[in-house]
PQR file of N, CA, C, O and H, with PARSE charges and radii, in Angstrom:
ATOM      1  N   MET A   1    -145.465 -96.565 109.091 -0.4000 1.5000
ATOM      2  CA  MET A   1    -145.443 -97.088 107.747 -0.0000 2.0000
ATOM      3  C   MET A   1    -144.044 -97.612 107.435  0.5500 1.7000
ATOM      4  O   MET A   1    -143.048 -97.000 107.820 -0.5500 1.4000
ATOM      5  N   ALA A   2    -143.973 -98.717 106.757 -0.4000 1.5000
ATOM      6  CA  ALA A   2    -142.690 -99.331 106.445 -0.0000 2.0000
ATOM      7  C   ALA A   2    -141.938 -98.517 105.399  0.5500 1.7000
ATOM      8  O   ALA A   2    -142.534 -97.809 104.587 -0.5500 1.4000
ATOM      9  H   ALA A   2    -144.783 -99.214 106.445  0.4000 1.0000
ATOM     10  N   ARG A   3    -140.639 -98.634 105.438 -0.4000 1.5000
ATOM     11  CA  ARG A   3    -139.790 -97.869 104.527 -0.0000 2.0000
ATOM     12  C   ARG A   3    -140.038 -98.254 103.065  0.5500 1.7000
ATOM     13  O   ARG A   3    -140.151 -97.381 102.205 -0.5500 1.4000
ATOM     14  H   ARG A   3    -140.154 -99.210 106.098  0.4000 1.0000
ATOM     15  N   SER A   4    -140.120 -99.527 102.791 -0.4000 1.5000
ATOM     16  CA  SER A   4    -140.289 -99.967 101.403 -0.0000 2.0000
ATOM     17  C   SER A   4    -141.679 -99.645 100.860  0.5500 1.7000
ATOM     18  O   SER A   4    -141.877 -99.592  99.646 -0.5500 1.4000
ATOM     19  H   SER A   4    -140.029-100.236 103.490  0.4000 1.0000
ATOM     20  N   GLU A   5    -142.627 -99.432 101.744 -0.4000 1.5000
ATOM     21  CA  GLU A   5    -143.986 -99.154 101.308 -0.0000 2.0000
ATOM     22  C   GLU A   5    -144.138 -97.717 100.806  0.5500 1.7000
ATOM     23  O   GLU A   5    -144.830 -97.480  99.816 -0.5500 1.4000
ATOM     24  H   GLU A   5    -142.467 -99.475 102.730  0.4000 1.0000
ATOM     25  N   LEU A   6    -143.504 -96.769 101.471 -0.4000 1.5000
ATOM     26  CA  LEU A   6    -143.642 -95.362 101.110 -0.0000 2.0000
ATOM     27  C   LEU A   6    -142.699 -94.961  99.974  0.5500 1.7000
ATOM     28  O   LEU A   6    -143.088 -94.217  99.074 -0.5500 1.4000
ATOM     29  H   LEU A   6    -142.942 -96.962 102.275  0.4000 1.0000
ATOM     30  N   ARG A   7    -141.464 -95.454 100.018 -0.4000 1.5000
ATOM     31  CA  ARG A   7    -140.474 -95.106  99.004 -0.0000 2.0000
ATOM     32  C   ARG A   7    -139.909 -96.359  98.353  0.5500 1.7000
ATOM     33  O   ARG A   7    -138.838 -96.821  98.746 -0.5500 1.4000
ATOM     34  H   ARG A   7    -141.148 -96.058 100.750  0.4000 1.0000
ATOM     35  N   PRO A   8    -140.603 -96.921  97.365 -0.5600 1.5000
ATOM     36  CA  PRO A   8    -140.099 -98.137  96.720  0.2800 2.0000
ATOM     37  C   PRO A   8    -138.949 -97.833  95.759  0.5500 1.7000
ATOM     38  O   PRO A   8    -138.827 -96.722  95.242 -0.5500 1.4000
ATOM     39  N   VAL A   9    -138.123 -98.831  95.538 -0.4000 1.5000
ATOM     40  CA  VAL A   9    -137.037 -98.732  94.566 -0.0000 2.0000
ATOM     41  C   VAL A   9    -137.630 -98.985  93.191  0.5500 1.7000
ATOM     42  O   VAL A   9    -138.321 -99.982  92.984 -0.5500 1.4000
ATOM     43  H   VAL A   9    -138.222 -99.733  95.957  0.4000 1.0000
ATOM     44  N   VAL A  10    -137.361 -98.078  92.239 -0.4000 1.5000
ATOM     45  CA  VAL A  10    -137.888 -98.220  90.883 -0.0000 2.0000
ATOM     46  C   VAL A  10    -136.742 -98.165  89.878  0.5500 1.7000
ATOM     47  O   VAL A  10    -135.716 -97.527  90.117 -0.5500 1.4000
ATOM     48  H   VAL A  10    -136.800 -97.268  92.407  0.4000 1.0000
ATOM     49  N   LYS A  11    -136.935 -98.843  88.751 -0.4000 1.5000
ATOM     50  CA  LYS A  11    -135.975 -98.801  87.652 -0.0000 2.0000
ATOM     51  C   LYS A  11    -136.461 -97.790  86.632  0.5500 1.7000
ATOM     52  O   LYS A  11    -137.646 -97.745  86.302 -0.5500 1.4000
ATOM     53  H   LYS A  11    -137.769 -99.361  88.557  0.4000 1.0000
ATOM     54  N   LEU A  12    -135.536 -96.979  86.133 -0.4000 1.5000
ATOM     55  CA  LEU A  12    -135.837 -96.030  85.062 -0.0000 2.0000
ATOM     56  C   LEU A  12    -135.138 -96.517  83.805  0.5500 1.7000
ATOM     57  O   LEU A  12    -133.911 -96.607  83.777 -0.5500 1.4000
ATOM     58  H   LEU A  12    -134.573 -97.016  86.400  0.4000 1.0000
ATOM     59  N   ARG A  13    -135.905 -96.835  82.757 -0.4000 1.5000
ATOM     60  CA  ARG A  13    -135.338 -97.339  81.501 -0.0000 2.0000
ATOM     61  C   ARG A  13    -135.373 -96.256  80.435  0.5500 1.7000
ATOM     62  O   ARG A  13    -136.336 -95.495  80.339 -0.5500 1.4000
ATOM     63  H   ARG A  13    -136.902 -96.762  82.780  0.4000 1.0000
ATOM     64  N   SER A  14    -134.323 -96.192  79.643 -0.4000 1.5000
ATOM     65  CA  SER A  14    -134.189 -95.194  78.581 -0.0000 2.0000
ATOM     66  C   SER A  14    -135.227 -95.407  77.491  0.5500 1.7000
ATOM     67  O   SER A  14    -135.519 -96.540  77.107 -0.5500 1.4000
ATOM     68  H   SER A  14    -133.540 -96.810  79.721  0.4000 1.0000
ATOM     69  N   THR A  15    -135.785 -94.299  76.996 -0.4000 1.5000
ATOM     70  CA  THR A  15    -136.741 -94.376  75.885 -0.0000 2.0000
ATOM     71  C   THR A  15    -136.019 -94.341  74.540  0.5500 1.7000
ATOM     72  O   THR A  15    -136.663 -94.452  73.497 -0.5500 1.4000
ATOM     73  H   THR A  15    -135.548 -93.379  77.308  0.4000 1.0000
ATOM     74  N   ALA A  16    -134.692 -94.187  74.545 -0.4000 1.5000
ATOM     75  CA  ALA A  16    -133.928 -94.162  73.302 -0.0000 2.0000
ATOM     76  C   ALA A  16    -133.705 -95.560  72.744  0.5500 1.7000
ATOM     77  O   ALA A  16    -133.195 -95.706  71.634 -0.5500 1.4000
ATOM     78  H   ALA A  16    -134.169 -94.097  75.393  0.4000 1.0000
ATOM     79  N   GLY A  17    -134.080 -96.590  73.498 -0.4000 1.5000
ATOM     80  CA  GLY A  17    -133.933 -97.959  73.018 -0.0000 2.0000
ATOM     81  C   GLY A  17    -132.557 -98.550  73.221  0.5500 1.7000
ATOM     82  O   GLY A  17    -132.225 -99.563  72.604 -0.5500 1.4000
ATOM     83  H   GLY A  17    -134.495 -96.471  74.400  0.4000 1.0000
ATOM     84  N   THR A  18    -131.747 -97.940  74.072 -0.4000 1.5000
ATOM     85  CA  THR A  18    -130.398 -98.440  74.309 -0.0000 2.0000
ATOM     86  C   THR A  18    -130.358 -99.496  75.399  0.5500 1.7000
ATOM     87  O   THR A  18    -129.395-100.258  75.484 -0.5500 1.4000
ATOM     88  H   THR A  18    -132.016 -97.118  74.573  0.4000 1.0000
ATOM     89  N   GLY A  19    -131.392 -99.554  76.237 -0.4000 1.5000
ATOM     90  CA  GLY A  19    -131.423-100.532  77.315 -0.0000 2.0000
ATOM     91  C   GLY A  19    -130.742-100.073  78.585  0.5500 1.7000
ATOM     92  O   GLY A  19    -130.632-100.845  79.537 -0.5500 1.4000
ATOM     93  H   GLY A  19    -132.174 -98.935  76.167  0.4000 1.0000
ATOM     94  N   HIS A  20    -130.282 -98.839  78.623 -0.4000 1.5000
ATOM     95  CA  HIS A  20    -129.621 -98.320  79.820 -0.0000 2.0000
ATOM     96  C   HIS A  20    -130.661 -98.036  80.903  0.5500 1.7000
ATOM     97  O   HIS A  20    -131.751 -97.548  80.605 -0.5500 1.4000
ATOM     98  H   HIS A  20    -130.371 -98.211  77.849  0.4000 1.0000
ATOM     99  N   THR A  21    -130.326 -98.342  82.167 -0.4000 1.5000
ATOM    100  CA  THR A  21    -131.260 -98.121  83.269 -0.0000 2.0000
ATOM    101  C   THR A  21    -130.586 -97.382  84.410  0.5500 1.7000
ATOM    102  O   THR A  21    -129.375 -97.481  84.607 -0.5500 1.4000
ATOM    103  H   THR A  21    -129.440 -98.739  82.410  0.4000 1.0000
ATOM    104  N   TYR A  22    -131.387 -96.641  85.157 -0.4000 1.5000
ATOM    105  CA  TYR A  22    -130.991 -96.032  86.414 -0.0000 2.0000
ATOM    106  C   TYR A  22    -131.894 -96.615  87.482  0.5500 1.7000
ATOM    107  O   TYR A  22    -133.013 -97.034  87.187 -0.5500 1.4000
ATOM    108  H   TYR A  22    -132.371 -96.561  84.998  0.4000 1.0000
ATOM    109  N   VAL A  23    -131.419 -96.646  88.734 -0.4000 1.5000
ATOM    110  CA  VAL A  23    -132.217 -97.118  89.859 -0.0000 2.0000
ATOM    111  C   VAL A  23    -132.349 -95.963  90.836  0.5500 1.7000
ATOM    112  O   VAL A  23    -131.358 -95.311  91.167 -0.5500 1.4000
ATOM    113  H   VAL A  23    -130.510 -96.305  88.973  0.4000 1.0000
ATOM    114  N   THR A  24    -133.575 -95.702  91.303 -0.4000 1.5000
ATOM    115  CA  THR A  24    -133.826 -94.613  92.230 -0.0000 2.0000
ATOM    116  C   THR A  24    -134.997 -94.976  93.126  0.5500 1.7000
ATOM    117  O   THR A  24    -135.620 -96.023  92.949 -0.5500 1.4000
ATOM    118  H   THR A  24    -134.380 -96.232  91.034  0.4000 1.0000
ATOM    119  N   ARG A  25    -135.292 -94.124  94.076 -0.4000 1.5000
ATOM    120  CA  ARG A  25    -136.456 -94.287  94.945 -0.0000 2.0000
ATOM    121  C   ARG A  25    -137.445 -93.186  94.624  0.5500 1.7000
ATOM    122  O   ARG A  25    -137.060 -92.096  94.199 -0.5500 1.4000
ATOM    123  H   ARG A  25    -134.786 -93.273  94.220  0.4000 1.0000
ATOM    124  N   LYS A  26    -138.735 -93.476  94.831 -0.4000 1.5000
ATOM    125  CA  LYS A  26    -139.734 -92.444  94.596 -0.0000 2.0000
ATOM    126  C   LYS A  26    -140.709 -92.417  95.754  0.5500 1.7000
ATOM    127  O   LYS A  26    -140.896 -93.414  96.452 -0.5500 1.4000
ATOM    128  H   LYS A  26    -139.048 -94.361  95.176  0.4000 1.0000
ATOM    129  N   ASN A  27    -141.324 -91.268  95.949 -0.4000 1.5000
ATOM    130  CA  ASN A  27    -142.328 -91.091  96.989 -0.0000 2.0000
ATOM    131  C   ASN A  27    -143.692 -91.343  96.373  0.5500 1.7000
ATOM    132  O   ASN A  27    -144.109 -90.627  95.462 -0.5500 1.4000
ATOM    133  H   ASN A  27    -141.172 -90.459  95.382  0.4000 1.0000
ATOM    134  N   ARG A  28    -144.385 -92.351  96.862 -0.4000 1.5000
ATOM    135  CA  ARG A  28    -145.682 -92.707  96.275 -0.0000 2.0000
ATOM    136  C   ARG A  28    -146.752 -91.664  96.543  0.5500 1.7000
ATOM    137  O   ARG A  28    -147.693 -91.536  95.759 -0.5500 1.4000
ATOM    138  H   ARG A  28    -144.047 -92.934  97.601  0.4000 1.0000
ATOM    139  N   ARG A  29    -146.631 -90.922  97.625 -0.4000 1.5000
ATOM    140  CA  ARG A  29    -147.620 -89.886  97.911 -0.0000 2.0000
ATOM    141  C   ARG A  29    -147.519 -88.732  96.922  0.5500 1.7000
ATOM    142  O   ARG A  29    -148.542 -88.199  96.491 -0.5500 1.4000
ATOM    143  H   ARG A  29    -145.866 -91.026  98.261  0.4000 1.0000
ATOM    144  N   ASN A  30    -146.309 -88.341  96.559 -0.4000 1.5000
ATOM    145  CA  ASN A  30    -146.115 -87.223  95.631 -0.0000 2.0000
ATOM    146  C   ASN A  30    -146.223 -87.646  94.172  0.5500 1.7000
ATOM    147  O   ASN A  30    -146.679 -86.865  93.338 -0.5500 1.4000
ATOM    148  H   ASN A  30    -145.479 -88.774  96.909  0.4000 1.0000
ATOM    149  N   ASP A  31    -145.810 -88.872  93.850 -0.4000 1.5000
ATOM    150  CA  ASP A  31    -145.791 -89.366  92.466 -0.0000 2.0000
ATOM    151  C   ASP A  31    -146.495 -90.718  92.377  0.5500 1.7000
ATOM    152  O   ASP A  31    -145.824 -91.746  92.283 -0.5500 1.4000
ATOM    153  H   ASP A  31    -145.439 -89.507  94.528  0.4000 1.0000
ATOM    154  N   PRO A  32    -147.822 -90.746  92.404 -0.5600 1.5000
ATOM    155  CA  PRO A  32    -148.513 -92.038  92.335  0.2800 2.0000
ATOM    156  C   PRO A  32    -148.460 -92.652  90.934  0.5500 1.7000
ATOM    157  O   PRO A  32    -148.596 -93.868  90.799 -0.5500 1.4000
ATOM    158  N   ASP A  33    -148.265 -91.846  89.891 -0.4000 1.5000
ATOM    159  CA  ASP A  33    -148.181 -92.358  88.527 -0.0000 2.0000
ATOM    160  C   ASP A  33    -146.740 -92.770  88.221  0.5500 1.7000
ATOM    161  O   ASP A  33    -145.852 -92.662  89.066 -0.5500 1.4000
ATOM    162  H   ASP A  33    -148.154 -90.858  90.000  0.4000 1.0000
ATOM    163  N   ARG A  34    -146.536 -93.237  87.011 -0.4000 1.5000
ATOM    164  CA  ARG A  34    -145.181 -93.623  86.615 -0.0000 2.0000
ATOM    165  C   ARG A  34    -144.283 -92.395  86.536  0.5500 1.7000
ATOM    166  O   ARG A  34    -144.694 -91.336  86.063 -0.5500 1.4000
ATOM    167  H   ARG A  34    -147.257 -93.325  86.324  0.4000 1.0000
ATOM    168  N   LEU A  35    -143.069 -92.556  87.002 -0.4000 1.5000
ATOM    169  CA  LEU A  35    -142.099 -91.473  87.071 -0.0000 2.0000
ATOM    170  C   LEU A  35    -141.399 -91.318  85.721  0.5500 1.7000
ATOM    171  O   LEU A  35    -141.019 -92.314  85.106 -0.5500 1.4000
ATOM    172  H   LEU A  35    -142.736 -93.417  87.387  0.4000 1.0000
ATOM    173  N   THR A  36    -141.225 -90.080  85.254 -0.4000 1.5000
ATOM    174  CA  THR A  36    -140.460 -89.798  84.036 -0.0000 2.0000
ATOM    175  C   THR A  36    -139.460 -88.703  84.356  0.5500 1.7000
ATOM    176  O   THR A  36    -139.827 -87.652  84.881 -0.5500 1.4000
ATOM    177  H   THR A  36    -141.534 -89.271  85.753  0.4000 1.0000
ATOM    178  N   LEU A  37    -138.202 -88.949  84.041 -0.4000 1.5000
ATOM    179  CA  LEU A  37    -137.132 -87.996  84.291 -0.0000 2.0000
ATOM    180  C   LEU A  37    -136.240 -87.892  83.059  0.5500 1.7000
ATOM    181  O   LEU A  37    -136.056 -88.873  82.338 -0.5500 1.4000
ATOM    182  H   LEU A  37    -137.904 -89.803  83.614  0.4000 1.0000
ATOM    183  N   THR A  38    -135.690 -86.715  82.820 -0.4000 1.5000
ATOM    184  CA  THR A  38    -134.702 -86.537  81.764 -0.0000 2.0000
ATOM    185  C   THR A  38    -133.328 -86.712  82.375  0.5500 1.7000
ATOM    186  O   THR A  38    -132.920 -85.946  83.247 -0.5500 1.4000
ATOM    187  H   THR A  38    -135.839 -85.919  83.406  0.4000 1.0000
ATOM    188  N   LYS A  39    -132.617 -87.730  81.909 -0.4000 1.5000
ATOM    189  CA  LYS A  39    -131.288 -88.035  82.432 -0.0000 2.0000
ATOM    190  C   LYS A  39    -130.347 -88.341  81.272  0.5500 1.7000
ATOM    191  O   LYS A  39    -130.780 -88.493  80.129 -0.5500 1.4000
ATOM    192  H   LYS A  39    -132.949 -88.353  81.200  0.4000 1.0000
ATOM    193  N   TYR A  40    -129.056 -88.428  81.582 -0.4000 1.5000
ATOM    194  CA  TYR A  40    -128.045 -88.681  80.558 -0.0000 2.0000
ATOM    195  C   TYR A  40    -127.969 -90.170  80.238  0.5500 1.7000
ATOM    196  O   TYR A  40    -127.881 -91.001  81.142 -0.5500 1.4000
ATOM    197  H   TYR A  40    -128.705 -88.305  82.510  0.4000 1.0000
ATOM    198  N   ASP A  41    -128.004 -90.499  78.965 -0.4000 1.5000
ATOM    199  CA  ASP A  41    -127.842 -91.871  78.502 -0.0000 2.0000
ATOM    200  C   ASP A  41    -126.440 -91.995  77.911  0.5500 1.7000
ATOM    201  O   ASP A  41    -126.183 -91.444  76.841 -0.5500 1.4000
ATOM    202  H   ASP A  41    -128.076 -89.824  78.231  0.4000 1.0000
ATOM    203  N   PRO A  42    -125.526 -92.702  78.578 -0.5600 1.5000
ATOM    204  CA  PRO A  42    -124.153 -92.781  78.071  0.2800 2.0000
ATOM    205  C   PRO A  42    -124.025 -93.574  76.778  0.5500 1.7000
ATOM    206  O   PRO A  42    -123.061 -93.376  76.037 -0.5500 1.4000
ATOM    207  N   VAL A  43    -124.964 -94.463  76.485 -0.4000 1.5000
ATOM    208  CA  VAL A  43    -124.903 -95.226  75.237 -0.0000 2.0000
ATOM    209  C   VAL A  43    -125.283 -94.328  74.065  0.5500 1.7000
ATOM    210  O   VAL A  43    -124.622 -94.349  73.026 -0.5500 1.4000
ATOM    211  H   VAL A  43    -125.747 -94.624  77.087  0.4000 1.0000
ATOM    212  N   ALA A  44    -126.350 -93.535  74.227 -0.4000 1.5000
ATOM    213  CA  ALA A  44    -126.786 -92.607  73.174 -0.0000 2.0000
ATOM    214  C   ALA A  44    -125.970 -91.317  73.200  0.5500 1.7000
ATOM    215  O   ALA A  44    -125.991 -90.550  72.237 -0.5500 1.4000
ATOM    216  H   ALA A  44    -126.887 -93.518  75.070  0.4000 1.0000
ATOM    217  N   ARG A  45    -125.252 -91.075  74.295 -0.4000 1.5000
ATOM    218  CA  ARG A  45    -124.402 -89.898  74.499 -0.0000 2.0000
ATOM    219  C   ARG A  45    -125.180 -88.593  74.404  0.5500 1.7000
ATOM    220  O   ARG A  45    -124.718 -87.624  73.800 -0.5500 1.4000
ATOM    221  H   ARG A  45    -125.235 -91.698  75.076  0.4000 1.0000
ATOM    222  N   ARG A  46    -126.385 -88.578  75.016 -0.4000 1.5000
ATOM    223  CA  ARG A  46    -127.190 -87.363  75.098 -0.0000 2.0000
ATOM    224  C   ARG A  46    -128.237 -87.546  76.194  0.5500 1.7000
ATOM    225  O   ARG A  46    -128.420 -88.647  76.712 -0.5500 1.4000
ATOM    226  H   ARG A  46    -126.760 -89.365  75.506  0.4000 1.0000
ATOM    227  N   HIS A  47    -128.908 -86.474  76.535 -0.4000 1.5000
ATOM    228  CA  HIS A  47    -129.976 -86.526  77.520 -0.0000 2.0000
ATOM    229  C   HIS A  47    -131.262 -87.013  76.846  0.5500 1.7000
ATOM    230  O   HIS A  47    -131.665 -86.498  75.803 -0.5500 1.4000
ATOM    231  H   HIS A  47    -128.759 -85.579  76.114  0.4000 1.0000
ATOM    232  N   VAL A  48    -131.888 -88.001  77.452 -0.4000 1.5000
ATOM    233  CA  VAL A  48    -133.146 -88.549  76.919 -0.0000 2.0000
ATOM    234  C   VAL A  48    -134.121 -88.748  78.079  0.5500 1.7000
ATOM    235  O   VAL A  48    -133.752 -88.629  79.247 -0.5500 1.4000
ATOM    236  H   VAL A  48    -131.560 -88.420  78.299  0.4000 1.0000
ATOM    237  N   LEU A  49    -135.357 -89.050  77.736 -0.4000 1.5000
ATOM    238  CA  LEU A  49    -136.388 -89.292  78.726 -0.0000 2.0000
ATOM    239  C   LEU A  49    -136.272 -90.715  79.250  0.5500 1.7000
ATOM    240  O   LEU A  49    -136.157 -91.664  78.475 -0.5500 1.4000
ATOM    241  H   LEU A  49    -135.657 -89.147  76.787  0.4000 1.0000
ATOM    242  N   PHE A  50    -136.302 -90.858  80.567 -0.4000 1.5000
ATOM    243  CA  PHE A  50    -136.285 -92.173  81.210 -0.0000 2.0000
ATOM    244  C   PHE A  50    -137.628 -92.362  81.889  0.5500 1.7000
ATOM    245  O   PHE A  50    -138.101 -91.469  82.592 -0.5500 1.4000
ATOM    246  H   PHE A  50    -136.395 -90.087  81.197  0.4000 1.0000
ATOM    247  N   ARG A  51    -138.255 -93.529  81.682 -0.4000 1.5000
ATOM    248  CA  ARG A  51    -139.565 -93.824  82.267 -0.0000 2.0000
ATOM    249  C   ARG A  51    -139.458 -94.959  83.267  0.5500 1.7000
ATOM    250  O   ARG A  51    -138.609 -95.843  83.148 -0.5500 1.4000
ATOM    251  H   ARG A  51    -137.871 -94.255  81.110  0.4000 1.0000
ATOM    252  N   GLU A  52    -140.332 -94.915  84.245 -0.4000 1.5000
ATOM    253  CA  GLU A  52    -140.354 -95.958  85.265 -0.0000 2.0000
ATOM    254  C   GLU A  52    -140.803 -97.281  84.654  0.5500 1.7000
ATOM    255  O   GLU A  52    -141.758 -97.340  83.879 -0.5500 1.4000
ATOM    256  H   GLU A  52    -141.021 -94.197  84.342  0.4000 1.0000
ATOM    257  N   GLU A  53    -140.089 -98.335  85.023 -0.4000 1.5000
ATOM    258  CA  GLU A  53    -140.390 -99.673  84.540 -0.0000 2.0000
ATOM    259  C   GLU A  53    -141.024-100.462  85.677  0.5500 1.7000
ATOM    260  O   GLU A  53    -140.607-100.338  86.828 -0.5500 1.4000
ATOM    261  H   GLU A  53    -139.313 -98.287  85.652  0.4000 1.0000
ATOM    262  N   ARG A  54    -142.027-101.268  85.361 -0.4000 1.5000
ATOM    263  CA  ARG A  54    -142.663-102.068  86.415 -0.0000 2.0000
ATOM    264  C   ARG A  54    -142.435-103.536  86.203  0.5500 1.7000
ATOM    265  O   ARG A  54    -142.901-104.354  86.996 -0.5500 1.4000
ATOM    266  H   ARG A  54    -142.366-101.369  84.425  0.4000 1.0000
TER
END
């Protein structure tokens, strides 16, 4: 299986509306749905929920 097929690069956009993004890889076998992670948003200066953008 190709590398990009199993672990695609995804953008995580802040739900706080600041427009800040993180870039990460995800495993499609373990996380077939959209990825949501709590990460630090430097614009909002607090931890917020980041959702996968398509």
